[in-house]
C-alpha positions as CSV (number, residue, x, y, z in Angstrom):
1,X,0.1,-0.4,0.0
2,X,2.5,2.1,0.9
3,X,4.8,1.7,-2.5
4,X,1.9,1.9,-4.4
5,X,1.1,5.3,-2.7
6,X,4.4,6.5,-3.0
7,X,4.0,6.2,-7.0
8,X,0.6,7.5,-6.7
9,X,2.3,10.3,-4.8
10,X,4.8,10.3,-7.3
11,X,2.9,10.9,-11.0
12,X,1.4,13.8,-9.3
13,X,5.2,15.3,-8.4
14,X,5.0,15.2,-4.4
15,X,7.3,12.7,-2.8
16,X,6.1,11.4,1.8
17,X,7.5,13.5,3.6
18,X,10.6,11.3,5.9
19,X,9.7,9.8,9.4
20,X,6.3,9.6,11.5
21,X,4.8,12.3,9.3
22,X,4.9,10.6,6.7
23,X,1.4,8.1,7.2
24,X,-0.1,11.9,8.0
25,X,1.4,13.8,4.4
26,X,-0.1,10.3,2.0
27,X,-3.5,10.9,3.8
28,X,-3.3,14.3,3.1
29,X,-2.7,13.6,0.0
30,X,-5.1,11.6,-1.3
31,X,-7.6,13.7,0.3
32,X,-6.1,16.2,-1.9
33,X,-6.7,15.0,-4.9
34,X,-10.3,14.2,-4.0
35,X,-9.6,10.4,-3.0
36,X,-10.9,10.1,0.6
37,X,-11.9,6.6,0.0
38,X,-8.6,5.8,-0.1
39,X,-7.9,7.9,2.1
40,X,-9.9,6.1,5.1
41,X,-8.4,2.8,3.9
42,X,-4.9,3.9,4.0
43,X,-5.5,5.1,7.4
44,X,-7.2,1.8,8.5
45,X,-4.7,-0.2,6.7
46,X,-1.9,1.7,8.6
47,X,-3.5,1.2,11.8
48,X,-4.5,-2.4,11.4
49,X,-1.7,-4.3,9.5
50,X,1.0,-2.1,10.6
51,X,0.3,-1.5,14.0
52,X,-1.8,-3.9,15.7
53,X,-0.3,-7.4,13.7
54,X,3.2,-6.2,12.8
55,X,4.2,-4.3,15.6
56,X,1.5,-5.8,18.0
57,X,2.1,-8.9,17.0
58,X,-2.0,-9.9,16.7
59,X,-3.4,-13.2,15.4
60,X,-5.8,-13.3,13.1
61,X,-7.3,-16.3,11.5
62,X,-6.0,-17.2,7.5
63,X,-9.8,-15.4,6.5
64,X,-9.6,-12.5,7.9
65,X,-5.6,-11.8,6.4
66,X,-6.7,-13.5,3.3
67,X,-9.8,-10.9,2.8
68,X,-7.3,-8.4,3.9
69,X,-4.6,-9.0,1.7
70,X,-8.1,-8.7,-1.3
71,X,-8.5,-5.1,0.2
72,X,-5.3,-4.4,-0.1
73,X,-5.0,-5.5,-3.5
74,X,-8.2,-3.4,-4.4
75,X,-6.9,-0.3,-2.8
76,X,-3.1,-1.0,-4.8
77,X,-5.3,-1.6,-7.9
78,X,-7.7,1.7,-7.0
79,X,-4.8,4.3,-5.9
80,X,-2.6,3.4,-9.1
81,X,-5.3,4.9,-10.8
82,X,-5.4,8.4,-8.9
């Protein structure tokens, strides 16, 4: 998701801010191009996948993880056309 979002930003002549401000900058970019739907998805998965599962070590059922991956695939497809 991050790489796809960064690519979309580059297409629009933007580069995300470094460090802790990067997530906010990506979200603001998506909202700025009128893609509030993608900004919401980005925010959700940044918290859920990166925060809860990666850093927090939360275990999820394989079916839930598959659903998340399908949703991420959809996000990547949609942000690539933004």
